[in-house]
C-alpha positions as CSV (number, residue, x, y, z in Angstrom):
1,M,2.0,-53.4,15.2
2,T,1.7,-50.2,17.6
3,K,4.7,-48.0,15.7
4,P,2.9,-48.6,11.9
5,L,-0.5,-47.4,13.9
6,T,1.2,-44.4,15.2
7,Q,3.0,-43.5,12.2
8,I,-0.7,-43.5,10.4
9,A,-2.6,-41.4,13.5
10,K,0.5,-38.7,12.9
11,R,-0.1,-38.5,9.2
12,L,-3.9,-38.4,9.3
13,A,-3.6,-35.3,12.2
14,E,-1.2,-33.9,10.2
15,P,-3.3,-31.6,7.9
16,F,-5.5,-30.7,11.4
17,N,-2.0,-29.9,13.1
18,R,-1.1,-27.7,10.1
19,G,-4.1,-25.9,9.9
20,V,-4.2,-25.3,13.5
21,R,-0.7,-23.8,13.0
22,H,-1.3,-21.5,10.4
23,R,-4.0,-20.3,12.2
24,Q,-1.7,-19.4,15.2
25,R,0.8,-17.6,12.7
26,L,-2.3,-15.2,11.4
27,E,-3.5,-14.4,15.0
28,E,0.0,-13.2,15.6
29,I,0.2,-11.0,12.7
30,D,-1.0,-7.2,13.6
31,V,-2.4,-6.3,10.3
32,R,-4.3,-8.9,7.6
33,I,-5.3,-8.1,4.3
34,V,-6.4,-10.0,1.4
35,V,-7.0,-8.7,-2.2
36,S,-9.8,-9.7,-4.0
37,G,-11.9,-8.7,-7.3
38,T,-11.5,-9.6,-11.0
39,R,-8.9,-6.9,-12.1
40,G,-5.6,-5.5,-10.7
41,K,-5.1,-7.9,-7.7
42,S,-1.4,-8.7,-8.4
43,G,-0.6,-4.8,-8.6
44,T,-2.6,-3.5,-5.7
45,T,-1.2,-6.0,-3.6
46,E,2.5,-5.4,-4.3
47,R,1.6,-1.6,-3.6
48,L,0.0,-2.2,-0.4
49,Y,3.4,-4.5,0.3
50,H,5.5,-1.5,-0.9
51,T,3.4,1.1,1.2
52,L,3.2,-1.0,4.6
53,R,6.9,-1.5,4.3
54,S,8.1,2.0,3.4
55,R,6.6,3.0,6.9
56,G,8.4,0.3,8.6
57,Y,6.0,-2.6,8.8
58,D,7.3,-6.2,9.2
59,A,5.5,-6.9,5.7
60,Y,5.0,-9.8,3.6
61,A,3.2,-10.2,0.5
62,K,2.0,-13.2,-1.6
63,I,1.2,-12.6,-5.4
64,T,-0.3,-15.4,-7.5
65,G,-0.9,-15.8,-11.2
66,N,1.6,-16.4,-14.2
67,H,4.7,-15.7,-11.8
68,P,3.6,-16.3,-8.4
69,L,6.1,-14.3,-5.9
70,S,6.7,-14.0,-2.4
71,L,7.9,-10.5,-1.4
72,Y,9.6,-10.6,2.1
73,D,12.5,-7.9,3.3
74,G,12.4,-6.1,0.4
75,E,13.2,-9.2,-2.0
76,E,10.9,-10.9,-4.8
77,N,11.4,-15.0,-4.0
78,D,9.8,-17.5,-6.8
79,I,7.0,-19.4,-5.6
80,S,7.6,-23.1,-6.7
81,R,4.6,-24.9,-8.0
82,G,4.1,-28.6,-9.3
83,E,0.9,-29.2,-12.0
84,R,-1.5,-28.8,-9.0
85,V,-2.0,-25.5,-7.5
86,T,-3.6,-25.6,-4.2
87,L,-4.5,-23.4,-1.2
88,Y,-2.1,-24.9,1.1
89,E,0.8,-23.3,-0.7
90,N,-0.1,-20.5,1.2
91,V,0.0,-22.4,4.5
92,R,3.9,-23.2,3.1
93,E,4.8,-19.5,2.1
94,L,3.5,-18.1,5.0
95,R,5.8,-20.6,7.3
96,K,8.7,-19.4,5.7
97,Y,8.8,-15.7,6.2
98,T,6.3,-15.2,9.5
99,P,5.7,-11.3,9.5
100,A,5.3,-10.1,12.4
101,D,3.3,-6.6,11.4
102,A,1.3,-7.0,8.1
103,L,0.1,-9.9,5.7
104,I,-1.1,-9.3,2.2
105,L,-2.2,-11.7,0.3
106,E,-3.8,-12.1,-3.3
107,N,-7.0,-14.1,-3.4
108,Q,-6.1,-16.7,-5.9
109,G,-9.6,-18.4,-5.5
110,I,-11.6,-18.8,-9.1
111,T,-15.0,-20.4,-7.7
112,D,-17.1,-19.0,-5.2
113,Y,-15.8,-22.0,-2.8
114,T,-12.1,-21.4,-2.8
115,T,-12.5,-17.8,-2.7
116,R,-14.4,-18.1,0.4
117,M,-11.8,-20.6,1.7
118,M,-9.3,-18.4,1.1
119,N,-10.5,-15.8,3.0
120,E,-12.3,-18.1,5.7
121,A,-9.5,-20.5,6.6
122,F,-6.2,-19.2,4.9
123,G,-6.4,-15.2,5.1
124,K,-8.8,-14.4,7.7
125,P,-8.5,-10.8,6.9
126,D,-9.0,-7.8,8.8
127,V,-9.3,-5.7,5.5
128,L,-10.5,-7.4,2.5
129,V,-10.1,-5.5,-1.1
130,V,-12.5,-6.0,-3.6
131,T,-10.4,-4.0,-6.4
132,N,-13.6,-4.1,-9.2
133,V,-16.1,-6.3,-10.3
134,R,-15.6,-7.5,-14.0
135,Q,-17.2,-10.3,-16.5
136,D,-14.5,-12.9,-15.6
137,H,-14.7,-16.3,-14.3
138,R,-18.4,-16.2,-15.2
139,D,-18.4,-20.0,-15.7
140,T,-17.3,-20.5,-11.8
141,L,-18.1,-17.1,-9.9
142,G,-21.4,-16.3,-11.6
143,G,-23.3,-15.4,-15.2
144,S,-23.5,-11.9,-14.3
145,R,-21.4,-9.1,-12.5
146,A,-24.3,-8.7,-9.9
147,D,-23.8,-12.6,-9.7
148,I,-20.0,-12.3,-9.2
149,A,-20.6,-9.2,-6.8
150,R,-22.7,-11.3,-4.4
151,A,-19.9,-14.5,-4.9
152,F,-17.5,-11.9,-3.6
153,A,-19.5,-10.7,-1.0
154,R,-20.8,-14.1,0.4
155,A,-17.2,-15.2,0.6
156,T,-16.5,-12.1,3.2
157,P,-15.9,-13.5,6.6
158,E,-18.2,-11.5,9.5
159,G,-16.6,-8.7,11.2
160,T,-14.5,-7.9,7.8
161,H,-14.2,-4.5,6.5
162,V,-14.5,-4.3,2.7
163,V,-13.0,-1.8,0.9
164,S,-14.6,-1.8,-2.7
165,G,-12.7,-0.4,-5.8
166,E,-15.9,-1.1,-8.2
167,Q,-17.5,2.4,-9.8
168,D,-20.8,1.5,-10.9
169,P,-23.1,3.0,-8.5
170,R,-25.7,0.2,-9.0
171,L,-23.2,-2.3,-7.7
172,Q,-21.8,0.0,-5.2
173,A,-25.5,-0.6,-3.5
174,Y,-25.8,-4.0,-4.0
175,L,-22.6,-5.0,-2.2
176,E,-24.1,-3.1,0.8
177,R,-26.7,-4.9,0.9
178,E,-24.9,-8.3,0.3
179,L,-22.2,-7.5,3.0
180,E,-24.9,-6.5,5.7
181,T,-26.5,-9.7,5.3
182,V,-23.0,-11.4,6.3
183,G,-21.9,-8.9,9.1
184,A,-19.2,-6.8,7.3
185,T,-18.6,-3.2,6.5
186,I,-17.7,-1.5,3.3
187,S,-16.1,1.4,2.3
188,H,-16.1,2.8,-1.2
189,V,-12.9,3.9,-3.3
190,A,-13.9,7.3,-4.5
191,V,-11.4,7.8,-7.5
192,P,-11.4,12.1,-8.8
193,D,-13.4,12.9,-12.1
194,K,-9.8,14.0,-13.6
195,H,-8.8,10.4,-13.5
196,S,-12.4,8.6,-13.9
197,D,-11.4,7.3,-17.4
198,L,-7.9,5.8,-16.5
199,P,-8.3,2.3,-16.4
200,G,-6.7,0.7,-13.2
201,A,-6.9,4.2,-11.2
202,E,-9.4,2.6,-8.5
203,T,-6.8,0.1,-7.6
204,V,-4.4,3.6,-6.8
205,Y,-6.9,5.4,-5.0
206,G,-7.8,2.2,-2.9
207,V,-4.3,2.1,-1.2
208,N,-5.8,4.8,0.7
209,E,-9.0,4.0,1.9
210,V,-7.0,0.7,3.2
211,L,-4.7,2.9,5.0
212,D,-7.6,4.6,6.6
213,A,-8.9,1.2,7.6
214,I,-5.5,0.5,9.6
215,D,-5.5,3.9,10.9
216,E,-2.5,5.0,8.9
217,P,-2.2,8.5,6.9
218,P,-2.9,8.8,3.3
219,L,-0.2,8.7,0.4
220,S,0.7,12.1,-0.6
221,E,-0.7,13.2,-4.2
222,R,2.5,13.2,-5.5
223,A,2.9,9.5,-4.4
224,I,-0.4,8.8,-6.1
225,D,0.5,10.5,-9.0
226,D,3.6,8.5,-9.5
227,M,1.1,5.1,-9.2
228,L,-1.0,6.1,-11.6
229,D,1.7,6.7,-14.1
230,E,1.9,3.2,-15.0
231,F,-1.8,3.1,-16.1
232,R,-1.6,6.1,-18.5
233,I,-1.7,4.6,-21.8
234,D,-1.2,5.3,-25.7
235,W,-1.3,3.8,-29.0
236,K,2.0,2.1,-30.2
237,A,2.9,3.4,-33.0
238,L,4.0,0.8,-35.9
239,P,5.2,1.2,-39.3
240,G,1.8,1.8,-41.4
241,G,-0.3,2.4,-38.3
242,N,-1.1,1.9,-34.6
243,A,-1.8,-1.0,-32.1
244,F,-2.1,-1.9,-28.6
245,N,-2.2,-5.0,-26.8
246,A,-4.7,-5.0,-24.1
247,A,-5.3,-8.7,-23.8
248,D,-4.3,-9.2,-20.6
249,V,-7.1,-7.4,-19.1
250,N,-9.2,-10.3,-20.8
251,D,-12.6,-9.0,-19.4
252,V,-15.0,-6.8,-21.4
253,E,-15.0,-4.2,-19.1
254,S,-11.6,-3.4,-18.7
255,T,-11.1,-3.7,-22.0
256,E,-13.6,-1.1,-22.8
257,L,-12.2,1.3,-20.4
258,V,-8.8,0.7,-22.4
259,R,-10.8,1.6,-25.8
260,Q,-12.0,4.8,-24.2
261,S,-8.5,5.6,-22.9
262,L,-7.3,5.4,-26.1
263,V,-9.8,6.6,-28.8
264,D,-10.5,10.1,-29.9
265,D,-14.1,11.2,-30.7
266,G,-15.6,8.9,-33.2
267,E,-12.5,7.4,-33.9
268,V,-13.2,3.7,-35.2
269,I,-10.6,1.1,-34.3
270,Q,-10.7,-2.8,-35.4
271,P,-11.0,-5.5,-33.1
272,F,-8.4,-8.7,-32.9
273,V,-9.3,-11.0,-30.6
274,Y,-7.7,-14.1,-29.5
275,L,-10.2,-16.9,-27.9
276,R,-9.8,-19.9,-26.0
277,R,-11.7,-22.8,-26.1
278,D,-11.8,-23.5,-22.3
279,R,-13.5,-19.8,-21.9
280,R,-16.4,-20.1,-23.5
281,A,-18.3,-17.7,-21.3
282,R,-16.1,-15.1,-22.0
283,T,-16.1,-15.6,-25.8
284,A,-19.5,-15.1,-25.2
285,S,-19.0,-11.7,-23.7
286,F,-16.4,-10.7,-26.2
287,R,-19.0,-11.0,-28.9
288,D,-21.7,-9.4,-27.3
289,Y,-19.4,-6.8,-26.7
290,L,-18.2,-6.2,-30.3
291,E,-21.6,-6.5,-31.6
292,A,-22.4,-3.3,-29.1
293,L,-19.5,-1.4,-30.7
294,A,-20.5,-2.3,-34.4
295,D,-24.1,-0.8,-33.5
296,Q,-22.7,2.3,-31.9
297,G,-20.1,2.5,-35.3
298,A,-17.0,2.2,-33.2
299,I,-16.1,-0.6,-35.4
300,E,-16.5,-2.0,-39.0
301,Q,-15.4,-5.4,-38.6
302,A,-12.9,-7.5,-36.3
303,R,-10.5,-10.0,-36.6
304,V,-10.7,-13.3,-34.9
305,A,-8.1,-16.2,-34.3
306,G,-8.2,-19.2,-31.5
307,G,-10.8,-21.5,-30.0
308,H,-14.3,-21.2,-31.8
309,A,-13.0,-18.8,-33.9
310,E,-15.0,-19.5,-37.0
311,L,-18.4,-20.1,-35.0
312,F,-17.7,-16.7,-33.2
313,A,-17.5,-15.4,-37.0
314,E,-20.8,-17.1,-37.6
315,K,-22.5,-15.6,-35.1
316,T,-21.9,-11.9,-35.4
317,D,-23.8,-9.6,-37.3
318,F,-21.0,-7.6,-38.7
319,P,-17.6,-8.9,-40.8
320,V,-15.2,-10.8,-39.3
321,I,-11.9,-12.2,-40.6
322,V,-10.8,-15.3,-38.9
323,H,-6.7,-16.4,-38.9
324,D,-5.6,-19.9,-38.3
325,D,-3.2,-19.3,-35.4
326,D,-1.6,-22.6,-35.9
327,R,-0.8,-21.8,-39.8
328,E,-0.5,-17.9,-40.0
329,D,2.3,-16.1,-38.5
330,A,1.8,-13.5,-36.1
331,G,3.7,-10.7,-38.0
332,D,1.8,-11.6,-41.0
333,V,-1.7,-11.1,-39.2
334,L,-0.7,-7.8,-37.7
335,D,0.3,-6.7,-41.6
336,D,-3.0,-7.6,-42.6
337,A,-4.5,-5.7,-39.8
338,V,-2.6,-2.5,-39.5
339,A,-2.8,-2.6,-43.6
340,D,-7.1,-1.8,-43.0
341,G,-6.0,1.5,-41.8
342,W,-7.9,1.5,-38.7
343,P,-6.3,1.5,-35.3
344,V,-5.7,-2.1,-34.2
345,L,-6.8,-3.3,-30.4
346,V,-6.0,-6.7,-29.4
347,M,-8.2,-8.3,-26.6
348,G,-9.5,-11.5,-25.5
349,N,-6.9,-13.9,-24.2
350,T,-3.2,-13.1,-23.9
351,V,-2.2,-17.2,-22.8
352,A,-0.9,-18.4,-25.9
353,G,2.4,-19.0,-27.9
354,F,0.7,-16.8,-30.9
355,M,-0.4,-13.9,-28.6
356,R,3.3,-13.9,-27.3
357,D,4.7,-13.6,-30.7
358,L,2.1,-11.1,-31.4
359,D,2.9,-8.6,-28.6
360,D,6.7,-9.2,-29.5
361,E,5.9,-8.2,-33.2
362,I,4.3,-5.0,-31.7
363,Q,6.7,-4.0,-29.3
364,R,9.4,-4.7,-31.7
365,R,7.9,-2.6,-34.8
366,N,7.5,0.1,-32.0
367,E,10.7,0.4,-30.9
368,A,12.0,0.6,-34.9
369,V,9.6,3.5,-34.9
370,T,10.9,5.4,-31.7
371,Q,14.5,4.7,-32.3
372,R,14.1,6.2,-35.8
373,H,12.4,9.2,-34.6
374,R,15.3,9.8,-32.3
375,C,17.7,9.3,-35.0
376,G,15.9,12.4,-36.8
377,G,14.1,10.1,-39.3
378,T,10.6,10.7,-40.4
379,D,7.7,11.2,-38.0
380,D,5.4,9.6,-40.1
381,S,5.4,5.9,-39.1
382,S,3.1,5.0,-41.9
383,Q,6.6,5.9,-44.5
384,I,8.5,3.0,-43.0
385,D,8.2,-0.2,-44.3
386,S,6.3,-2.8,-42.0
387,T,7.6,-5.7,-43.3
388,H,11.6,-5.2,-44.5
389,L,13.7,-2.8,-42.4
390,S,17.1,-2.3,-43.7
391,I,20.2,-3.6,-41.5
392,Q,23.5,-2.3,-41.8
393,S,26.1,-4.8,-41.3
394,T,28.9,-4.6,-38.7
395,D,31.6,-3.3,-41.1
396,S,29.1,-0.8,-42.8
397,S,29.9,-1.9,-45.9
398,E,26.8,-3.8,-47.3
399,R,23.0,-3.3,-46.4
400,R,20.6,-6.3,-46.4
401,D,16.9,-6.5,-46.5
402,T,15.3,-8.5,-43.7
403,N,11.6,-9.6,-43.1
404,T,10.5,-8.3,-39.5
405,T,8.8,-11.8,-39.0
406,E,12.1,-13.8,-39.3
407,T,14.5,-11.3,-37.2
408,Q,14.1,-8.2,-34.9
409,P,13.8,-5.1,-36.6
410,I,16.4,-2.5,-36.1
411,A,16.0,1.0,-37.6
412,P,17.9,1.9,-40.6
413,N,20.4,4.5,-38.5
414,Q,20.7,2.2,-35.5
């Protein structure tokens, strides 16, 4: 009887002992950084890791999201996950690598409770980065940007220094007041005017603010500019028009920054919005956003697909074309949207087979146009047939027409 009782006691004590060992590992690391916020967490985590490692730090970083990774000793290691993801994977991953100098963790919490637990128990940061405050996870973090900012602030441990990339002066002041109540300090990322309209620029300039907080010299202007290159965006030229897929940012504030970066003064675009049944708050925010664009004359109509698309169309005051993503081909939908004559801005949600197919179509068609230009073809993408791109056979003896929704389009001269 004694042995089974001892085994039961050990099992009951294991979570407590695991927590004690994790806290001990954290205390042994010189610099602990947790990256929170709405947009740009993974990229910020990775940039901080590479920056500190290049300066001789024995650094470890954990990236969450669609492709979770552990970064250590210059290598990327996939994180194995089951159906249920818990915060305890941070304990397991840190036990594998145990850096001596620097720890950078992306906060994977999506509720105020899990966000706070990640900070207080699993990361215990010296520096907490809030990349920005956008309208996402409204169902779990709050219904407004102020509510979301409050959730981030109240999840901050006492004595932590916060580096905030949020550029809205009202939210900056709000964060200052909220953080003062929990005993934390804050510094704000300053983005130069020349880059103020570049989506995500605050996450790059935020690296220098973190370096300052840990008494490290800043990055050079050239290094900053190299990092900013990945944020410079332009329309993708397609046969017959232009398109850009902004669905991966999936909040209205970031989507609007992308739109502003793409359009010329007064240019009208056509949104294609993909909706998810389990993201009702996000759907509502995109409906309000498109209503505002319609009022400004920035759009004349929109196309939608996904969960509750019919209901979305019924509740809007401007024309909406509804697509059935279960029955319609992504290439055909793209053809219809481009044929309307406006540049197509894809937005909303990206986690769906239809959206992967749509992104593939945009990429393939853009590559075909680019290849044609390289081979000295027309500079006018509208002159290229969008649905039939001629493919030359391997022996050059025959040519055939192939629909681009079935096979990858190849430029005629390829």
